[in-house]
VEXDREN-2710 file (C-alpha; in Angstrom, 1 decimal):
% VEXDREN-2710
k/r/px/py/pz
1/MET/105.3/117.4/119.2
2/VAL/106.7/114.1/120.4
3/SER/109.7/112.9/118.3
4/ILE/108.1/109.8/116.8
5/ASN/109.2/108.8/113.3
6/PHE/105.8/108.9/111.6
7/PRO/105.4/108.3/107.8
8/LEU/105.3/111.5/105.8
9/ILE/101.6/111.3/105.1
10/THR/100.9/111.1/108.9
11/GLN/103.2/114.1/109.6
12/GLN/101.5/116.2/107.0
13/ARG/98.0/115.3/108.2
14/LEU/98.8/115.9/111.9
15/GLN/99.7/119.5/111.1
16/ASP/96.0/120.1/110.3
17/PHE/94.9/118.7/113.7
18/SER/94.3/121.0/116.7
19/GLU/96.4/120.5/119.8
20/ALA/93.7/118.5/121.5
21/GLU/93.3/116.3/118.5
22/LYS/97.0/115.7/118.2
23/GLN/97.2/114.8/121.9
24/ALA/94.3/112.3/121.5
25/TYR/95.9/110.8/118.4
26/LEU/99.3/110.4/120.2
27/ASN/97.7/108.9/123.3
28/GLU/95.9/106.3/121.1
29/TYR/99.1/105.6/119.1
30/LYS/101.1/105.1/122.3
31/ARG/98.5/102.8/123.7
32/LYS/98.4/100.5/120.6
33/LYS/102.0/100.6/119.3
34/LYS/104.3/97.6/119.7
35/SER/107.7/97.4/121.3
36/VAL/110.8/95.8/119.9
37/PHE/111.7/94.5/123.4
38/VAL/108.4/92.7/123.8
39/ALA/108.6/91.3/120.3
40/TYR/112.0/89.8/121.2
41/LEU/110.5/88.4/124.4
42/PHE/107.8/86.7/122.3
43/LEU/110.4/85.4/119.7
44/LEU/112.6/83.9/122.4
45/PRO/110.6/80.9/123.7
46/LEU/108.4/79.7/120.9
47/GLY/108.5/82.4/118.2
48/TRP/105.2/84.1/119.0
49/HIS/106.4/87.4/117.6
50/TYR/104.2/87.3/114.5
51/ALA/101.1/86.8/116.7
52/TYR/102.2/89.8/118.8
53/LEU/102.3/91.8/115.5
54/ARG/98.9/90.5/114.5
55/LYS/100.3/88.5/111.5
56/TRP/98.4/85.3/112.2
57/GLY/98.9/83.8/108.7
58/LEU/102.7/84.0/109.1
59/GLN/102.5/82.7/112.7
60/ILE/100.5/79.6/111.6
61/LEU/102.9/79.1/108.6
62/CYS/105.9/79.2/111.0
63/PHE/104.3/76.6/113.3
64/LEU/103.6/74.3/110.4
65/THR/107.0/74.5/108.9
66/LEU/108.9/74.7/112.2
67/TRP/110.3/78.1/111.0
68/GLY/111.8/76.5/108.0
69/PHE/113.7/74.1/110.3
70/LEU/114.7/77.0/112.5
71/LEU/116.3/79.0/109.7
72/TRP/113.6/81.7/109.7
73/TRP/113.6/81.8/113.5
74/PHE/117.3/82.8/113.3
75/VAL/116.6/85.3/110.5
76/ASP/113.8/86.8/112.5
77/TRP/116.3/87.8/115.2
78/PHE/117.6/90.4/112.7
79/ARG/114.2/91.3/111.3
80/VAL/112.2/92.0/114.5
81/PRO/113.1/95.8/114.6
82/SER/112.0/96.4/111.1
83/LEU/108.8/94.2/111.6
84/VAL/107.9/96.3/114.6
85/ARG/108.7/99.6/112.8
86/ASN/106.5/98.6/109.9
87/TYR/103.7/97.6/112.2
88/ASN/103.9/100.9/114.0
89/GLN/103.9/102.9/110.8
90/ASP/100.9/101.0/109.5
91/LEU/99.2/101.6/112.8
92/SER/99.9/105.4/112.5
93/ILE/98.2/105.5/109.1
94/ALA/95.2/103.3/110.3
95/LEU/94.7/105.6/113.3
96/LEU/94.9/108.6/111.0
97/LYS/92.0/107.2/109.0
98/ASP/90.1/106.7/112.3
99/PHE/90.9/110.2/113.5
100/SER/90.2/111.9/110.2
101/TRP/86.6/112.4/111.0
102/VAL/87.6/114.3/114.1
103/SER/89.5/117.0/112.3
104/GLU/87.4/117.3/109.2
105/LYS/86.3/120.9/109.1
106/LYS/84.7/122.9/106.3
107/LYS/87.4/125.2/105.1
108/THR/85.6/127.7/102.9
109/ASN/87.3/131.0/103.5
110/GLU/90.8/129.7/104.2
111/ALA/93.8/129.9/101.8
112/PRO/94.4/126.7/99.8
113/THR/96.8/124.2/101.3
114/ALA/100.1/123.2/99.7
115/MET/98.5/120.0/98.4
116/GLN/95.5/121.9/96.9
117/LYS/97.9/124.3/95.1
118/TRP/100.1/121.5/93.8
119/LEU/97.1/119.4/92.6
120/LYS/95.7/122.5/90.8
121/GLU/99.1/123.0/89.1
122/ASN/99.3/119.2/88.2
123/PRO/95.8/118.1/87.5
124/SER/96.7/114.7/86.0
125/ALA/99.0/113.8/89.0
126/SER/97.9/111.5/91.8
127/LEU/98.1/112.0/95.5
128/ASN/101.0/109.6/95.6
129/ASP/102.9/111.9/93.2
130/PHE/102.3/114.8/95.6
131/TYR/103.8/112.9/98.5
132/LYS/106.8/111.8/96.4
133/ASN/107.4/115.4/95.5
134/MET/107.1/116.4/99.2
135/ARG/109.6/113.7/100.1
136/ARG/112.1/114.9/97.5
137/GLN/111.8/118.5/98.8
138/CYS/112.4/117.3/102.3
139/ASN/115.5/115.4/101.3
140/LEU/117.1/118.3/99.4
END
């Protein structure tokens, strides 16, 4: 698979996709993702980087306050990479929701997944606890 730094939940869910579904997902992701370079190009002249990242509330607030008298415009020079990364991670999860109907299959005779086993062993735990546990195991 392409080396894209997806959130853990996206990585786990993409493992269940067929190769055709993964390719369709990746094509859509590449089409919609944002670029750090383009975000800097929008920041440079008039600070349109929030509009580029579809954060219209912040964009309007920046216009009204003149970027905190240009203080936030300067700070955003350092924040742009993380803003774009966060946007792209949110995009990957949103696309995962859109694509989930594609890969939903009735799994009646298959062995239980790691998530199903863990939830059976930890009935009072939440899905978020499962992913925290998976992240700890990956970092060990």
